[in-house]
C-alpha positions in Angstrom: 131.9 65.5 18.6 130.6 68.7 20.1 131.9 67.7 23.5 135.4 67.1 22.0 135.3 70.4 20.3 134.4 72.1 23.6 137.4 70.4 25.2 139.7 71.6 22.5 138.3 75.1 22.7 138.7 75.0 26.5 142.4 73.9 26.3 143.2 76.5 23.6 141.5 79.4 25.3 142.8 78.6 28.8 146.4 77.9 27.9 146.8 80.6 25.2 145.6 83.1 27.8 147.8 81.5 30.4 150.8 81.9 28.2 149.9 85.5 27.4 149.8 86.4 31.1 152.8 84.3 31.9 154.9 86.4 29.5 153.3 89.6 30.6 154.0 89.1 34.3 157.5 87.8 33.8 158.8 90.2 31.2 156.7 93.4 31.0 157.6 96.5 33.0 154.8 97.9 35.3 154.1 101.5 36.3 155.7 104.7 35.4 159.0 103.5 37.0 159.0 100.5 34.6 159.7 97.9 37.2 159.5 94.2 36.4 158.0 91.6 38.7 160.8 89.3 39.9 159.1 87.3 42.6 158.2 84.1 40.8 157.8 82.0 43.9 154.8 84.2 44.7 153.5 83.6 41.1 153.9 79.8 41.4 152.3 79.9 44.9 149.2 81.7 43.5 148.9 79.2 40.7 149.3 76.2 42.9 146.7 77.3 45.4 144.3 78.1 42.6 144.9 74.7 40.9 144.4 72.8 44.2 141.1 74.7 44.8 139.8 74.1 41.3 140.7 70.4 41.5 138.9 70.1 44.9 135.8 71.8 43.5 135.9 69.6 40.4 136.0 66.4 42.6 133.1 67.8 44.7 131.1 68.6 41.6 131.6 65.0 40.3 130.5 63.6 43.6 133.9 62.1 44.3 135.7 62.1 47.7 139.2 63.3 48.4 140.4 60.5 50.7 143.4 60.8 52.9 146.4 59.2 51.2 148.5 56.5 52.8 151.9 57.3 54.2 153.8 55.8 51.2 151.6 57.8 48.8 152.1 60.9 50.8 155.8 60.5 50.5 155.5 60.2 46.7 153.4 63.3 46.6 156.0 65.2 48.7 158.7 64.0 46.3 157.0 65.0 43.1 155.9 68.3 44.6 159.5 69.1 45.7 160.8 68.4 42.2 158.1 70.6 40.7 158.9 73.5 43.0 162.6 73.2 42.1 162.0 73.0 38.3 159.9 76.1 37.8 162.4 78.8 38.7 164.8 77.6 36.0 162.1 78.3 33.4 161.6 81.9 34.6 165.3 82.5 35.0 165.8 81.5 31.3 163.6 84.4 30.2 166.3 86.8 31.2 168.5 85.3 28.5 166.1 84.1 25.8 162.7 85.4 24.6 159.4 83.7 25.3 158.9 82.1 21.8 162.4 80.5 22.1 161.5 79.1 25.5 158.2 77.6 24.3 159.9 76.1 21.3 162.6 74.6 23.4 160.2 73.2 26.0 158.3 71.5 23.2 161.3 69.2 22.7 161.0 67.0 25.8 161.9 64.0 23.8 165.5 65.0 23.4 166.6 65.0 27.1 164.6 61.9 27.8 166.3 60.0 25.0 169.8 61.2 26.0 169.3 60.2 29.6 168.1 56.7 28.6 171.0 56.2 26.2 173.7 57.5 28.5 172.4 56.0 31.8 170.6 52.8 30.7 172.1 52.1 27.2 168.7 51.8 25.8 168.0 51.6 22.1 165.2 53.3 20.3 163.3 52.9 17.0 164.8 54.7 14.0 161.9 57.2 13.8 162.8 58.5 17.3 166.4 59.3 16.2 164.9 61.1 13.1 162.6 63.1 15.4 165.4 64.1 17.7 167.6 65.1 14.7 164.8 67.3 13.4 164.1 68.9 16.7 167.8 69.6 17.4 168.4 71.1 14.0 165.3 73.2 14.3 166.1 74.6 17.7 169.8 75.2 16.8 168.8 76.9 13.6 166.2 79.0 15.4 168.9 80.4 17.7 171.4 80.7 14.9 169.1 82.8 12.7 168.0 85.0 15.6 168.6 88.8 15.1 171.6 90.1 16.9 171.3 92.3 20.0 173.2 95.5 19.2 173.8 96.2 22.9 175.2 92.7 23.7 177.1 92.1 20.5 177.4 88.8 18.7 179.5 87.0 21.3 177.5 88.3 24.3 174.2 87.4 22.7 175.4 83.9 21.8 176.7 83.3 25.4 173.5 84.6 26.9 171.3 82.5 24.6 173.3 79.3 25.4 173.0 79.9 29.1 169.2 80.4 28.6 168.9 77.1 26.7 171.0 75.4 29.5 168.4 76.7 32.1 165.5 75.4 30.0 167.3 72.0 29.6 167.5 71.7 33.4 163.8 72.5 33.7 163.0 69.9 31.1 165.1 67.3 32.9 163.4 67.9 36.2 160.0 67.8 34.4 161.0 64.4 33.0 161.7 63.2 36.6 158.3 64.6 37.7 156.4 62.8 34.8 158.1 59.5 35.5 157.2 59.8 39.2 153.6 60.7 38.5 153.4 57.7 36.1 154.7 55.4 39.0 152.1 56.9 41.4 149.2 56.2 38.9 150.4 52.6 38.4 151.0 51.8 42.0 148.2 53.6 43.8 145.4 53.9 41.2 144.6 57.6 42.0 142.6 59.8 39.7 144.0 62.8 37.8 142.1 65.3 39.9 143.3 63.7 43.2 146.9 64.0 41.9 146.3 67.6 40.8 144.9 68.6 44.2 147.4 66.9 46.5 150.4 67.8 44.4 149.5 71.5 44.2 148.7 71.5 48.0 152.2 70.1 48.8 153.8 72.5 46.4 152.0 75.4 48.1 153.2 74.2 51.5 156.9 74.0 50.3 156.7 77.5 48.8 154.9 78.9 51.9 157.6 77.6 54.2 160.2 79.2 52.0 158.4 82.6 51.8 157.7 82.7 55.6 161.3 82.2 56.4 162.2 85.3 58.5 165.5 85.6 56.6 163.7 85.8 53.2 162.4 89.3 52.3 160.7 88.1 49.1 157.1 88.0 50.5 157.3 91.5 51.8 158.9 92.9 48.6 156.2 91.2 46.5 153.4 92.6 48.5 155.0 96.1 48.4 155.3 95.7 44.6 151.6 94.8 44.3 150.6 97.8 46.4 152.6 100.2 44.2 151.6 98.4 41.0 148.1 97.2 41.5 147.6 96.3 37.8 149.7 93.2 38.3 147.2 91.7 40.7 144.7 91.1 37.9 147.4 89.6 35.7 148.5 87.2 38.4 144.9 86.2 39.0 144.2 85.6 35.3 147.4 83.6 35.0 146.5 81.4 38.0 142.8 80.8 37.0 143.5 80.0 33.4 146.3 77.5 34.3 144.0 75.7 36.8 141.0 75.6 34.5 143.2 74.4 31.6 144.4 71.5 33.7 140.8 70.4 34.3 140.1 70.5 30.5 143.2 68.4 29.9 142.2 65.8 32.5 138.7 65.6 31.2 140.0 65.1 27.6 142.3 62.3 28.8 139.4 60.6 30.6 136.9 60.8 27.8 139.0 60.6 24.6 142.5 59.3 25.6 146.0 60.5 25.2 145.9 60.1 21.4 143.5 63.1 20.9 145.3 65.1 23.6 148.7 64.9 21.9 147.5 66.7 18.8 145.8 69.4 20.8 148.8 70.1 23.0 151.4 70.2 20.1 149.3 72.6 18.0 148.6 74.7 21.1 152.3 75.4 21.7 152.6 76.5 18.1 149.7 78.9 18.5 151.3 80.1 21.8 154.4 81.2 19.8 152.2 82.9 17.2 150.3 84.8 20.0 153.5 85.9 21.6 154.9 87.2 18.3 151.7 89.2 17.6 151.0 90.4 21.1 154.5 91.4 22.1 156.1 92.3 18.8 158.9 89.7 18.7 160.7 89.8 15.4 161.2 86.4 13.8 163.1 86.1 10.5 161.9 83.9 7.6 164.7 81.4 8.4 163.4 81.2 12.0 159.9 80.4 10.9 161.3 77.6 8.7 163.1 76.2 11.8 159.9 76.3 13.8 158.3 74.2 11.0 161.3 71.8 11.2 160.8 71.4 15.0 157.0 70.8 14.8 157.5 68.4 11.9 159.7 66.3 14.2 157.2 66.5 17.0 154.3 65.8 14.6 156.2 62.7 13.2 156.6 61.3 16.7 152.9 61.9 17.5 151.8 60.3 14.2 153.9 57.2 14.6 152.8 56.8 18.2 149.2 57.2 17.2 149.5 54.6 14.5 151.3 52.1 16.8 148.7 52.5 19.5 145.8 52.1 17.1 147.4 48.9 15.8 147.8 47.6 19.4 144.2 48.4 20.3 143.0 46.7 17.1 145.1 43.5 17.8 144.4 43.3 21.5 140.6 43.1 21.2 139.6 39.7 19.9 136.2 38.1 20.2 135.7 34.3 20.0 133.1 31.8 20.6 133.2 28.5 22.4 131.5 25.7 20.6 131.4 21.9 20.8 131.3 19.7 17.7 130.3 16.1 18.4 131.3 13.6 15.7 130.8 9.9 15.6 133.8 7.9 14.5 133.5 4.7 12.5 134.5 2.7 15.5 131.5 4.1 17.5 133.5 6.4 19.7 132.4 10.0 20.2 134.9 12.8 19.6 134.2 16.3 21.1 136.1 19.3 19.8 136.1 22.5 21.9 137.1 25.9 20.5 137.9 28.5 23.2 138.7 32.2 22.7 139.7 35.0 24.9 138.7 38.7 24.9 141.4 41.1 26.0 140.8 44.7 26.9 143.5 47.4 27.0 143.6 49.8 29.9 145.1 53.3 29.4 146.8 55.0 32.3 146.2 58.7 32.6 149.4 60.6 33.4 149.1 64.1 34.9 150.1 66.7 32.4 152.7 69.5 32.7 152.0 73.1 31.5 
């Protein structure tokens, strides 16, 4: 129990701090000239390098080796890394049009685009509770935006247009994240790699992609970012804290998955996002109306309902899949003198849980 509490504390402390510095680096002006850091490829590169290093050290500490992947597995790593590199800029671009609590609330609703894609592309049907969850989440996010205070500078129409565009960018990010998650799940099933191996290789390939982009002689972003850090040295510490907290938080997530399974992790991650919104409101002075807080409650009630039903279903499957029987022989003598032997055979079935690499 103490070990689980330590995992929860690690996830909360790392990712709440990570969210604090993410919002600070991406939205806060630095220096007397009040300049904002706009070089998010540099930010992602720093986090990817730090995550790959932490994963490698974690594997070394556990006494595990980082074997060279096969050519087919390398192709899958390259694929998932490329999608991850493309997805992240949409999230940062959305912050120009919506505030950080809105983005976190919207990114908590991954179920919505996943269901829509399955319904539209594959004509799949889902249980009733999933439609209820999607309805609650959709109503909550829409109400949260509807009850947002108007920006006097943009006006009502301008604020609405900007907010819708910001939500559109977050939706693209969520869709790409969904593709990333499904590809990761395929890798785990097909190649039986560990979470830390996935974390290390994926971040290494993401770093390679971003390094190629930044070292392009026609791209001035690297030079401009280094010049910004020289004139605003305070941002160096913020970028370092952002990268370290994100990398350590992933290690706590993988450890929790390995030791306690995905059921325990779902509750932790859902409540963590709620506390991220609270921290953002307190730390950066975002103004939320009472109606917006009620919409936050609606969204998390939908997410909580999905988590509760999934937990109940999985517990029932685990209970029904484990059966213990004995094999015994009963010898009976019939009146005719013949011997009858009855054999009772039972089977024990164990359920294996696949660990899927998490997304921040």
